[in-house]
C-alpha positions in Angstrom: 127.9 90.8 108.7 127.1 87.1 109.1 128.6 86.1 105.8 131.1 89.0 105.8 130.0 90.1 102.3 129.0 93.7 101.7 125.7 94.8 100.2 123.2 97.6 99.9 121.8 98.4 103.3 118.4 98.9 101.7 118.2 95.2 100.8 119.5 94.0 104.1 117.9 93.5 107.6 119.3 95.7 110.4 119.8 94.6 114.0 120.8 96.7 117.0 122.3 96.0 120.4 120.3 96.8 123.5 120.8 96.3 127.3 123.9 96.8 129.4 126.7 94.8 131.1 124.5 94.3 134.2 121.4 92.8 132.5 123.2 91.3 129.5 123.3 92.4 125.8 120.5 91.5 123.4 120.5 91.7 119.6 117.1 92.9 118.4 115.6 93.2 114.9 115.2 96.8 113.8 112.6 96.6 111.1 112.4 100.3 110.5 116.2 100.8 110.5 115.6 103.8 112.8 116.6 102.5 116.2 119.4 104.5 117.9 122.8 103.0 118.4 125.2 100.9 116.5 123.5 98.6 114.0 124.6 95.5 112.1 123.2 94.6 108.6 122.5 91.1 107.6 121.5 89.6 104.3 118.0 88.1 104.6 118.9 84.5 103.9 119.4 81.4 105.9 123.2 81.0 105.5 123.9 84.6 106.5 121.6 84.2 109.5 123.3 81.0 110.7 126.7 82.6 110.4 125.5 85.7 112.3 124.2 83.6 115.2 127.3 81.4 115.3 129.6 84.4 116.0 128.9 87.2 113.5 126.8 89.3 115.9 129.4 88.9 118.7 132.2 89.8 116.3 130.3 92.8 114.9 129.3 94.2 118.4 132.5 93.0 120.1 130.9 91.4 123.1 129.0 88.3 124.3 125.3 88.6 123.7 121.9 86.9 123.2 120.0 86.9 119.9 116.2 87.7 120.1 114.9 86.5 116.7 115.7 82.8 116.4 112.9 82.2 113.9 114.0 84.9 111.4 110.7 86.7 111.4 111.7 88.9 108.4 112.4 86.0 106.1 109.4 84.6 104.2 110.5 81.1 103.3 113.9 80.8 101.7 
């Protein structure tokens, strides 16, 4: 999604969209891949994350939004 390459969802990190038009849209990490709603999968690396925060999330979810995980909590030093 960030780098626009495909991959196995089992090896990727899932994010979901929460909120509404009144309160604003927020992208949240879905560590269990079980949250309801549309999800976007991201490769767990720095370049894919940077591409996602620069417009990949907005493109995938088709709206302006905020990203909740700026420190990439799922990535253990890449």
